[in-house]
C-alpha positions in Angstrom: 0.8 19.1 8.4 0.8 20.0 4.7 4.2 18.4 4.0 2.7 15.2 5.4 0.0 15.3 2.8 -2.8 16.6 5.0 -4.7 19.8 4.6 -6.8 20.4 7.7 -9.0 23.4 8.2 -8.1 26.0 10.8 -11.0 24.6 13.0 -9.6 21.0 12.6 -6.1 22.3 13.5 -7.5 24.0 16.7 -9.4 20.8 17.6 -6.2 18.7 17.2 -4.3 21.2 19.4 -7.0 21.3 22.1 -7.1 17.5 22.1 -3.5 17.0 23.0 -2.6 20.2 24.7 -2.7 19.0 28.3 -0.8 21.9 29.7 -3.0 24.5 27.9 -0.2 26.5 26.4 -1.8 26.5 23.0 1.2 24.8 21.3 2.1 21.3 20.2 5.6 20.1 21.0 7.0 17.0 19.2 5.5 14.4 21.6 2.1 16.0 21.3 2.4 16.1 17.5 3.2 12.4 17.5 0.0 11.7 19.5 -2.0 13.7 16.9 -0.4 11.9 14.0 -1.0 8.5 15.6 -4.7 9.3 16.2 -5.1 10.4 12.6 -3.4 7.3 11.3 -5.8 5.1 13.4 -8.8 6.9 11.9 -7.4 6.5 8.4 -6.9 2.8 9.0 -10.4 2.3 10.3 -11.8 4.2 7.4 -9.8 2.1 4.9 -11.1 -1.1 6.7 -14.7 0.1 6.5 -14.3 0.8 2.8 -13.2 -2.8 2.3 -15.8 -4.3 4.7 -18.7 -3.7 2.3 -21.3 -5.7 4.2 -20.2 -4.3 7.6 -19.8 -7.7 9.3 -16.4 -6.8 10.7 -14.5 -9.0 8.3 -13.0 -8.4 4.8 -13.4 -11.4 2.5 -11.4 -12.1 -0.6 -14.3 -10.9 -2.7 -14.6 -7.7 -0.7 -10.8 -7.1 -0.9 -10.9 -7.8 -4.7 -13.8 -5.4 -5.2 -12.2 -2.7 -3.0 -8.8 -2.9 -4.7 -10.4 -2.8 -8.2 -12.3 0.4 -7.1 -8.9 1.8 -6.2 -7.5 1.1 -9.6 -5.6 -2.0 -8.7 -6.1 -4.9 -11.2 -5.3 -7.9 -9.0 -5.7 -11.6 -9.9 -7.7 -13.9 -7.7 -4.4 -15.6 -6.7 -2.9 -12.3 -5.6 -6.0 -11.4 -3.5 -5.9 -14.9 -1.9 -2.2 -14.4 -1.1 -3.0 -11.0 0.5 -5.7 -12.6 2.6 -3.4 -15.5 3.7 -0.7 -13.1 4.6 -3.0 -11.0 6.9 -5.2 -13.8 8.2 -3.7 -14.6 11.6 -6.5 -16.8 12.9 -6.9 -18.9 9.8 -10.6 -18.1 9.0 -9.9 -17.1 5.4 -10.9 -13.5 6.0 -9.3 -10.4 7.6 -10.8 -8.8 10.7 -10.0 -5.3 11.9 -7.2 -6.3 14.3 -5.5 -8.4 11.5 -5.9 -5.4 9.1 -4.3 -3.1 11.6 -1.3 -5.5 12.1 -1.0 -5.8 8.3 -0.9 -2.0 7.9 1.5 -1.5 10.7 3.9 -4.0 9.1 4.1 -2.0 5.9 
């Protein structure tokens, strides 16, 4: 896990093993590992979306995206933020919901 940039505690590792170890042998083979990795990625994507969705309404507006990216050290112009919203906004409501955010992240 460390080569993948993760540093879980022993307890977290054991929890991950227990979660996907259907046969109870105490080990994780590659298919089981992929299941753990996918779950972790989903959690990280949800956490990232929640950081951007400041008001918790389930959508990220251009203002929220701009604020979040600025807090991450990205100095984006309003035009760039608007372009990012347009790229991710599938339903055309000028904001990004969680499903659109997931699709945008999966495309990267």
